[in-house]
C-alpha positions as CSV (number, residue, x, y, z in Angstrom):
1,X,31.4,130.3,8.7
2,X,30.4,130.1,5.1
3,X,31.5,128.1,2.0
4,X,33.5,131.2,1.0
5,X,35.5,130.8,4.3
6,X,36.4,127.3,3.3
7,X,37.5,128.4,-0.1
8,X,39.5,131.2,1.4
9,X,41.3,128.8,3.8
10,X,42.4,126.7,0.9
11,X,43.6,129.7,-0.9
12,X,45.7,130.7,2.1
13,X,47.2,127.2,2.1
14,X,48.0,127.5,-1.6
15,X,49.7,130.9,-1.0
16,X,51.8,129.6,1.9
17,X,52.9,126.6,-0.1
18,X,54.0,128.7,-3.0
19,X,56.0,130.9,-0.6
20,X,57.6,127.9,1.1
21,X,58.6,125.6,-1.8
22,X,61.5,127.8,-3.2
23,X,63.3,127.6,0.2
24,X,62.9,123.8,0.7
25,X,66.4,122.2,0.8
26,X,67.9,125.5,-0.4
27,X,69.8,128.3,1.2
28,X,67.9,130.6,3.5
29,X,68.4,132.7,6.6
30,X,67.6,131.3,10.0
31,X,67.1,133.2,13.3
32,X,66.6,132.1,16.9
33,X,63.6,133.5,18.7
34,X,63.3,134.4,22.4
35,X,61.9,130.9,23.2
36,X,65.0,129.4,21.5
37,X,63.0,128.0,18.6
38,X,64.2,128.7,15.0
39,X,62.4,130.8,12.4
40,X,63.4,131.0,8.8
41,X,62.8,133.2,5.8
42,X,60.2,130.6,4.6
43,X,58.2,130.9,7.8
44,X,58.0,134.7,7.5
45,X,57.3,134.6,3.7
46,X,54.5,132.1,4.1
47,X,52.8,134.0,7.0
48,X,53.1,137.3,5.1
49,X,51.5,135.8,2.0
50,X,48.5,134.6,4.1
51,X,48.1,137.9,6.0
52,X,48.1,139.9,2.8
53,X,45.1,137.9,1.6
54,X,43.3,138.1,4.9
55,X,43.8,141.8,5.4
56,X,42.5,142.5,1.9
57,X,39.5,140.1,2.0
58,X,38.6,139.8,5.7
59,X,39.7,143.1,7.3
60,X,37.1,142.8,10.0
61,X,38.5,139.4,11.3
62,X,41.3,139.1,13.8
63,X,44.5,137.3,12.9
64,X,46.9,135.4,15.2
65,X,50.1,134.2,13.6
66,X,53.1,132.5,15.1
67,X,55.6,134.9,13.5
68,X,53.9,138.3,13.4
69,X,51.5,138.1,16.4
70,X,48.0,139.3,16.7
71,X,45.9,141.7,14.7
72,X,42.7,142.8,16.4
73,X,39.4,142.4,14.6
74,X,35.8,143.7,14.8
75,X,34.1,140.3,14.7
76,X,33.9,137.1,16.7
77,X,36.1,135.4,14.1
78,X,39.9,134.9,14.2
79,X,42.2,133.3,11.7
80,X,45.0,131.4,13.4
81,X,48.2,130.8,11.3
82,X,51.3,128.7,11.8
83,X,53.2,129.0,8.5
84,X,55.6,126.1,9.2
85,X,54.7,123.8,12.1
86,X,57.9,121.8,12.4
87,X,60.5,124.4,11.4
88,X,63.3,122.1,12.6
89,X,62.2,119.4,10.2
90,X,62.0,122.0,7.5
91,X,65.5,123.1,8.1
92,X,66.7,119.5,8.1
93,X,65.0,118.9,4.7
94,X,62.5,116.4,6.2
95,X,59.0,116.7,4.6
96,X,57.2,116.2,8.0
97,X,56.4,119.8,8.7
98,X,53.1,121.5,7.7
99,X,51.2,124.8,7.4
100,X,48.4,125.1,9.9
101,X,45.4,127.4,9.2
102,X,42.3,127.7,11.4
103,X,39.3,129.8,11.7
104,X,37.9,130.2,15.2
105,X,34.5,131.6,16.0
106,X,33.9,132.6,19.7
107,X,37.3,131.0,20.5
108,X,36.4,127.5,19.1
109,X,38.0,126.2,15.9
110,X,35.4,125.6,13.0
111,X,37.8,125.2,10.0
112,X,41.2,123.6,10.1
113,X,43.8,122.8,7.4
114,X,47.0,120.7,7.7
115,X,49.0,121.3,4.5
116,X,52.2,119.6,3.5
117,X,53.5,121.7,0.6
118,X,56.2,119.4,-0.6
119,X,54.3,116.1,-0.8
120,X,51.1,117.9,-1.8
121,X,49.1,116.3,1.1
122,X,46.3,118.4,2.6
123,X,43.8,117.6,5.3
124,X,40.7,119.9,5.5
125,X,38.4,119.8,8.5
126,X,35.2,121.7,8.8
127,X,32.9,121.6,11.9
128,X,30.0,119.3,11.2
129,X,31.5,117.7,8.1
130,X,33.7,114.8,7.2
131,X,37.5,115.5,7.0
132,X,38.9,115.4,3.5
133,X,42.4,114.3,2.6
134,X,43.2,115.6,-0.9
135,X,39.5,115.9,-1.5
136,X,38.4,112.4,-0.3
137,X,36.9,111.5,3.1
138,X,39.1,109.9,5.7
139,X,38.4,108.2,9.0
140,X,40.4,107.5,12.1
141,X,40.6,103.8,13.0
142,X,39.2,101.8,15.9
143,X,41.6,100.8,18.7
144,X,40.1,97.9,20.7
145,X,42.7,98.1,23.5
146,X,45.1,100.7,24.8
147,X,48.0,98.3,24.7
148,X,47.5,97.9,21.0
149,X,47.7,101.7,20.3
150,X,50.5,103.4,18.4
151,X,51.4,106.6,20.3
152,X,53.2,109.6,18.8
153,X,54.7,112.8,20.1
154,X,57.1,115.4,18.6
155,X,59.9,115.1,21.2
156,X,60.3,114.0,24.8
157,X,62.3,117.1,25.4
158,X,59.3,119.3,24.9
159,X,57.6,118.0,28.1
160,X,58.3,119.6,31.5
161,X,59.5,117.1,34.1
162,X,56.0,116.5,35.5
163,X,54.4,116.3,32.1
164,X,57.1,113.9,31.0
165,X,56.0,111.6,33.9
166,X,52.4,111.6,32.7
167,X,53.5,110.9,29.1
168,X,55.8,108.1,30.3
169,X,52.9,106.5,32.2
170,X,50.8,106.6,29.1
171,X,53.6,105.2,26.9
172,X,54.0,102.2,29.3
173,X,50.3,101.3,28.7
174,X,50.6,101.4,24.9
175,X,52.7,99.5,22.3
176,X,56.0,101.0,23.3
177,X,57.9,99.2,20.5
178,X,55.9,101.2,18.0
179,X,56.2,104.6,19.8
180,X,56.7,107.3,17.2
181,X,59.0,110.3,17.8
182,X,58.9,113.4,15.6
183,X,56.2,114.5,13.2
184,X,54.8,117.7,14.6
185,X,51.4,118.4,13.0
186,X,51.9,115.6,10.4
187,X,51.1,113.1,13.2
188,X,47.6,114.5,13.5
189,X,46.9,114.1,9.8
190,X,48.1,110.5,10.0
191,X,45.8,109.9,13.0
192,X,42.9,111.4,11.0
193,X,43.7,109.0,8.1
194,X,43.8,106.0,10.4
195,X,47.5,105.3,10.7
196,X,48.2,106.4,14.3
197,X,46.0,106.0,17.4
198,X,47.1,108.7,20.0
199,X,49.1,111.9,19.9
200,X,50.1,113.4,23.2
201,X,51.8,116.8,23.6
202,X,52.3,119.7,26.0
203,X,53.4,123.3,25.8
204,X,51.4,123.9,22.6
205,X,50.1,127.4,21.7
206,X,46.9,128.2,19.9
207,X,48.6,128.4,16.5
208,X,49.9,124.8,17.2
209,X,46.6,123.1,17.8
210,X,43.6,125.2,16.6
211,X,43.7,123.8,13.0
212,X,44.1,120.2,14.3
213,X,40.7,120.1,16.1
214,X,38.4,120.1,13.0
215,X,40.7,117.8,11.1
216,X,40.8,115.1,13.8
217,X,37.1,115.4,14.9
218,X,35.8,115.4,11.4
219,X,37.5,112.1,10.9
220,X,35.8,110.5,13.9
221,X,38.5,111.1,16.4
222,X,38.7,113.3,19.5
223,X,40.8,116.4,20.4
224,X,40.9,117.4,24.0
225,X,43.1,118.6,26.8
226,X,44.6,116.2,29.4
227,X,41.4,116.4,31.4
228,X,39.2,115.4,28.5
229,X,37.8,118.9,28.0
230,X,37.3,120.4,24.5
231,X,40.2,122.6,23.2
232,X,39.6,126.3,22.7
233,X,41.6,129.5,22.6
234,X,42.3,129.5,26.4
235,X,43.3,125.8,26.7
236,X,46.6,125.2,28.6
237,X,48.5,123.7,25.7
238,X,48.4,120.1,27.0
239,X,46.8,118.3,24.1
240,X,45.5,114.8,23.3
241,X,44.4,113.5,19.9
242,X,42.6,110.1,20.1
243,X,41.6,108.3,17.0
244,X,39.0,106.1,18.8
245,X,37.1,108.2,21.4
246,X,36.2,105.0,23.2
247,X,39.8,105.0,24.5
248,X,39.5,108.4,26.2
249,X,39.0,107.1,29.8
250,X,41.8,104.6,29.3
251,X,44.2,107.3,28.1
252,X,43.4,109.7,30.9
253,X,43.5,106.8,33.5
254,X,46.9,105.7,32.3
255,X,48.3,109.3,32.5
256,X,46.9,109.7,36.0
257,X,49.3,106.9,37.2
258,X,52.2,109.2,36.4
């Protein structure tokens, strides 16, 4: 990873944003993928714009994108792209979606960007550095007790039956009157900026979580699987983001009661 990689990652976010904005709250074509999730013209245009840059400037690196799959590389490096994380929110005209860009080295994320192209909000995380929100450092907040935590997840319907039981057990131990539904990747940016305490999800793929790791961890938070282990390319997709790492054992303990 070099300073040039960070600059390139931001250029990818700029290119994706430019491709997405003309479609926002406008007419566009939508298809349904095999997994029943939607994909729009904007998703495809944004990923194509990013891939074009990478293939020209980093031809030796691998690419994994949500819409166009994997391109093999000749290095230990892989760019992981999710052009619109939260496509349903995008279709509904809600500015809670985001573009996710990550660079992994030996399967571990070292650069991550969460970019909201409508509001102009961007979180940049780089391994070993402070997370920046629109160029200024941000920190996750302390959470003295689990029952004071604000918990977020995208949708209860995205959990399997067993995973839903684990999530429900955690929710019962937190401030359930302030439980947040919806938000996709935007929740992780809010956690990094100190507005949420815990995000819990399952069924995520690498393109859904790789970019989140440097963002959350560079803000002082913690990203891990449901066992507390670090996230990497072969993680099982059950993800926790915890703003105050001191609450890790409390969170895992609460979920175990499910």
